[in-house]
C-alpha positions as CSV (number, residue, x, y, z in Angstrom):
1,M,0.0,0.0,0.0
2,I,1.1,3.6,-0.5
3,Q,2.3,3.9,3.1
4,D,4.4,0.8,2.9
5,I,7.8,2.4,2.5
6,A,9.9,-0.1,4.6
7,P,12.8,-0.2,5.3
8,R,12.4,3.6,5.4
9,K,10.5,4.9,8.4
10,F,8.0,7.8,8.5
11,H,8.2,10.3,11.5
12,I,5.3,12.6,11.9
13,E,6.5,14.0,15.3
14,F,6.2,17.8,15.3
15,E,9.2,20.0,15.4
16,N,9.3,23.8,15.5
17,K,12.1,24.5,13.1
18,Q,13.1,26.2,9.9
19,P,15.0,24.6,7.0
20,A,18.7,24.8,6.3
21,G,18.4,24.4,2.6
22,Y,19.0,20.7,1.7
23,E,15.4,19.6,2.7
24,W,12.6,18.7,0.3
25,A,10.1,21.5,-0.5
26,L,6.5,20.4,-0.9
27,I,4.4,23.0,-2.7
28,Y,0.7,22.7,-3.7
29,H,-1.7,24.8,-5.6
30,D,-5.3,24.2,-6.7
31,G,-5.1,20.5,-5.6
32,K,-1.9,19.8,-7.5
33,A,1.7,19.2,-6.3
34,F,4.9,20.9,-7.7
35,M,7.1,18.1,-9.0
36,R,8.9,16.6,-12.0
37,V,9.8,13.2,-13.3
38,D,13.5,12.8,-14.1
39,E,15.2,11.0,-17.0
40,T,14.9,7.6,-15.2
41,G,11.2,8.0,-14.6
42,K,11.5,8.9,-10.9
43,L,9.6,11.5,-9.0
44,V,11.5,14.5,-7.8
45,F,10.6,17.5,-5.6
46,P,12.5,20.7,-5.4
47,R,14.9,21.4,-2.5
48,V,14.4,24.3,-0.2
49,S,17.7,25.8,-1.5
50,D,16.1,26.0,-5.0
51,F,14.0,28.9,-3.6
52,D,16.9,31.1,-2.3
53,G,15.9,34.7,-2.8
54,A,12.2,33.9,-3.5
55,D,9.3,35.2,-1.5
56,I,8.4,32.0,0.2
57,S,7.6,30.7,3.7
58,F,8.2,27.2,5.1
59,T,6.5,25.0,7.7
60,Y,8.0,21.8,8.9
61,L,5.9,18.8,8.1
62,F,7.7,15.4,8.8
63,R,10.7,13.4,8.0
64,I,11.3,10.0,6.4
65,D,14.5,8.5,7.9
66,E,16.7,11.6,8.1
67,E,15.2,13.3,5.0
68,E,13.0,16.3,6.1
69,F,10.1,17.7,4.3
70,F,8.8,21.3,4.5
71,L,5.6,22.8,3.2
72,G,6.4,25.8,1.0
73,R,3.9,28.7,0.4
74,I,4.6,30.8,-2.6
75,D,2.6,32.6,-5.3
76,P,2.7,30.1,-8.3
77,E,3.3,33.1,-10.6
78,K,6.6,33.7,-8.7
79,M,8.1,30.3,-9.1
80,P,11.9,30.5,-9.9
81,A,12.3,30.3,-13.7
82,A,15.1,27.8,-13.3
83,L,12.8,25.2,-11.8
84,M,10.3,25.6,-14.6
85,Q,13.0,25.2,-17.1
86,E,14.1,21.9,-15.4
87,G,10.6,20.5,-16.0
88,F,9.0,21.2,-12.6
89,H,5.2,21.7,-12.9
90,F,2.0,21.2,-10.9
91,E,0.7,17.7,-11.2
92,R,-2.5,16.1,-9.9
93,D,-2.0,14.0,-6.7
94,W,-3.5,11.0,-8.3
95,S,-0.1,10.3,-9.9
96,F,1.3,9.5,-6.5
97,R,-0.7,6.2,-6.5
98,S,1.9,4.6,-8.9
99,A,4.9,7.0,-8.7
100,E,8.4,5.9,-7.8
101,P,10.2,6.1,-5.4
102,R,7.3,5.1,-3.2
103,Y,8.6,7.0,-0.1
104,L,8.5,10.3,-2.1
105,A,5.0,9.5,-3.4
106,F,3.8,8.9,0.1
107,A,5.4,12.1,1.3
108,G,3.8,14.0,-1.6
109,V,0.3,13.0,-0.8
110,T,0.7,13.2,3.0
111,G,2.1,16.7,2.6
112,K,-0.9,17.7,0.5
113,Q,-3.2,16.5,3.3
114,L,-1.5,18.7,5.8
115,S,-1.3,21.6,3.3
116,L,-5.1,21.5,2.8
117,W,-5.6,21.4,6.6
118,Y,-3.5,24.5,7.1
119,D,-5.3,26.3,4.2
120,S,-8.8,25.5,5.4
121,H,-8.0,26.5,9.0
122,R,-6.9,30.1,8.7
123,Y,-9.7,31.5,10.9
124,C,-11.4,30.3,14.0
125,G,-14.8,28.7,13.4
126,G,-16.1,30.0,16.7
127,C,-15.2,33.7,16.7
128,G,-13.6,34.4,13.3
129,C,-10.2,35.5,14.7
130,E,-7.1,34.5,12.7
131,L,-5.5,31.3,14.0
132,V,-1.9,31.1,15.1
133,P,0.3,27.9,15.0
134,D,1.4,26.4,18.3
135,T,5.1,26.0,18.9
136,H,5.0,22.7,20.8
137,E,2.7,20.5,18.7
138,R,0.9,20.5,15.3
139,M,-2.0,22.6,16.4
140,L,-3.6,25.9,15.5
141,K,-5.0,28.1,18.3
142,C,-7.4,31.0,18.4
143,P,-5.7,33.8,20.5
144,R,-9.2,35.3,21.3
145,C,-11.4,32.4,22.4
146,Q,-8.6,29.8,22.9
147,K,-10.3,27.2,20.7
148,I,-7.8,24.7,19.3
149,Y,-7.6,22.9,16.0
150,Y,-5.8,19.6,15.2
151,P,-5.4,18.0,11.8
152,V,-8.7,16.3,10.7
153,I,-8.7,12.6,10.2
154,C,-11.9,10.9,9.2
155,P,-12.4,7.2,10.1
156,G,-13.9,5.0,7.4
157,V,-14.3,1.4,6.5
158,I,-13.5,-0.9,3.5
159,V,-15.6,-4.0,3.5
160,A,-14.9,-7.2,1.6
161,V,-18.2,-9.2,1.6
162,V,-17.8,-12.9,0.7
163,H,-20.6,-15.3,-0.2
164,D,-20.4,-18.8,-1.8
165,G,-16.9,-18.2,-3.1
166,K,-17.6,-14.8,-4.6
167,L,-16.7,-11.3,-3.7
168,L,-19.0,-8.3,-3.6
169,M,-17.4,-5.6,-5.8
170,S,-18.8,-2.3,-7.0
171,K,-18.0,0.8,-9.0
172,Y,-18.6,4.4,-7.7
173,A,-21.2,6.6,-9.3
174,G,-20.1,10.1,-10.5
175,R,-16.4,9.7,-9.7
176,E,-13.4,9.8,-11.9
177,Y,-12.2,6.5,-10.4
178,K,-13.8,3.8,-12.7
179,R,-12.1,0.7,-11.5
180,F,-13.7,-2.0,-9.2
181,A,-13.9,-1.1,-5.5
182,L,-15.2,-2.7,-2.4
183,I,-18.0,-1.3,-0.2
184,A,-16.7,1.7,1.7
185,G,-18.0,4.6,3.8
186,F,-17.3,7.0,6.7
187,N,-18.0,6.5,10.3
188,E,-20.8,8.6,11.8
189,S,-21.0,10.3,15.2
190,G,-21.8,7.9,18.0
191,E,-21.3,4.8,15.8
192,S,-18.8,2.0,16.4
193,I,-16.6,1.0,13.4
194,E,-18.4,-2.4,13.4
195,D,-21.7,-0.7,13.2
196,T,-20.4,1.4,10.3
197,V,-19.6,-1.9,8.4
198,H,-23.2,-3.1,8.8
199,R,-24.8,0.2,7.9
200,E,-22.7,1.0,4.8
201,V,-23.2,-2.5,3.3
202,M,-26.9,-2.3,4.0
203,E,-27.3,1.3,2.7
204,E,-25.3,0.7,-0.5
205,T,-26.5,-2.8,-1.5
206,G,-29.4,-3.8,0.8
207,L,-27.4,-6.8,2.1
208,P,-27.0,-7.9,5.8
209,V,-23.5,-9.2,6.8
210,R,-22.1,-11.2,9.7
211,N,-18.9,-12.7,11.0
212,L,-16.8,-9.5,10.8
213,H,-13.0,-9.9,10.9
214,F,-10.6,-6.9,11.0
215,Y,-7.9,-7.1,8.4
216,K,-5.7,-4.0,8.7
217,S,-5.8,-0.2,8.6
218,Q,-4.5,2.3,6.1
219,P,-3.9,6.1,6.2
220,W,-5.4,7.5,3.0
221,P,-4.3,11.1,2.7
222,F,-6.2,11.6,-0.6
223,S,-9.4,12.0,1.5
224,D,-8.1,12.7,5.1
225,T,-9.1,9.2,6.0
226,L,-8.0,6.4,8.3
227,L,-9.4,3.3,6.6
228,M,-10.1,0.1,8.5
229,G,-10.6,-3.0,6.4
230,F,-12.9,-5.9,7.3
231,F,-13.7,-9.2,5.7
232,C,-17.2,-10.6,6.4
233,E,-19.8,-12.9,5.1
234,L,-23.3,-12.4,3.7
235,D,-25.8,-13.0,6.5
236,G,-28.1,-15.6,5.0
237,N,-28.5,-16.8,1.4
238,R,-30.4,-13.9,-0.2
239,D,-27.7,-12.3,-2.3
240,K,-29.9,-10.0,-4.5
241,I,-28.4,-6.5,-4.5
242,T,-30.5,-3.4,-4.0
243,L,-28.2,-0.7,-5.4
244,E,-27.9,2.7,-3.9
245,E,-27.6,4.6,-7.2
246,D,-26.5,7.9,-5.6
247,E,-23.3,6.1,-4.4
248,L,-22.7,3.2,-6.8
249,S,-23.0,2.8,-10.6
250,M,-23.0,-1.0,-10.2
251,A,-22.3,-3.9,-7.9
252,G,-22.1,-7.6,-8.3
253,W,-20.7,-10.9,-7.1
254,Y,-17.4,-12.0,-8.7
255,T,-15.3,-15.2,-8.6
256,P,-11.6,-15.0,-7.9
257,D,-10.6,-15.2,-11.6
258,Q,-12.7,-12.1,-12.2
259,V,-10.9,-10.0,-9.6
260,P,-8.5,-7.6,-11.3
261,D,-4.8,-7.7,-10.5
262,D,-3.4,-5.0,-8.2
263,I,-1.2,-3.0,-10.5
264,E,-0.6,0.0,-8.3
265,H,0.0,-1.6,-4.9
266,A,-1.4,1.6,-3.3
267,S,-4.8,0.9,-1.7
268,L,-6.2,-1.2,1.0
269,T,-9.1,-2.0,-1.3
270,S,-6.9,-3.6,-4.0
271,E,-4.8,-5.5,-1.3
272,M,-8.0,-7.0,0.1
273,M,-9.2,-8.0,-3.3
274,T,-5.8,-9.7,-3.8
275,V,-6.2,-11.6,-0.5
276,F,-9.6,-12.9,-1.7
277,K,-8.2,-13.9,-5.0
278,E,-5.1,-15.6,-3.7
279,N,-7.2,-17.7,-1.3
280,G,-9.6,-18.9,-4.0
281,G,-12.6,-17.1,-2.5
282,D,-12.6,-19.5,0.5
283,F,-13.6,-17.5,3.5
284,Q,-12.0,-19.9,6.0
285,R,-8.7,-19.8,4.1
286,I,-8.9,-16.0,4.1
287,L,-9.3,-16.0,7.9
288,K,-6.3,-18.3,8.3
289,A,-4.3,-15.9,6.1
290,L,-5.3,-13.0,8.4
291,S,-4.1,-14.8,11.6
């Protein structure tokens, strides 16, 4: 998955510091990341030193091993001409799903998640006063009413429903992503994650499920989400799908040979599909593979 960058290690611990020049500079505009692809096909970000003399501010984000990443804020019209001549440009974050090296792809999309949080929390939602960054942790504080704001993370579920050797797969309605997906949805207030599984499957397909087994979790910075994956079985034998057309364009039951290969190795969804496929659709074999 996109966060699987071992043997490298991701460190999100907050530090109140300014860059020296050699660090990576992550810059975003209109939902796109400033980057280029080098002659070997590898993803490259600019360095902080590439902006010497430019009107730019930097905020520390995180490090991977000893490589530090800073969020840069600059008017896109004032980008150094030398960087543009080297092929740097603003690219949609979707490219990070398959970009190499993987650790830079993960850094790029995680940096965008934090960039959007900073941009959307400039003013206090309680009194309207301009927020100020804390110097001890990643937090924004209102100097007037003292309300505090932390990065937003939305819990959600990915659900692989298995029945009679087949997997329930679907496709989203009205989204650019057109590949097969599993049933998914966000957790609601006052709801356990297990209850979210039952509700989302029922809402989107009209099917009851049972025998829930947690698989693993995944941070999904594309949507500020912490995903939790579950395998479960259809509760009963009635497998007719009642489609929620506002959410899904289609859904159906598929055998292991009909499950697509995971070509990106980025998402929890695709990894769970692969687990189903490699275990021949046998639910008991799947559970053994989880243990």
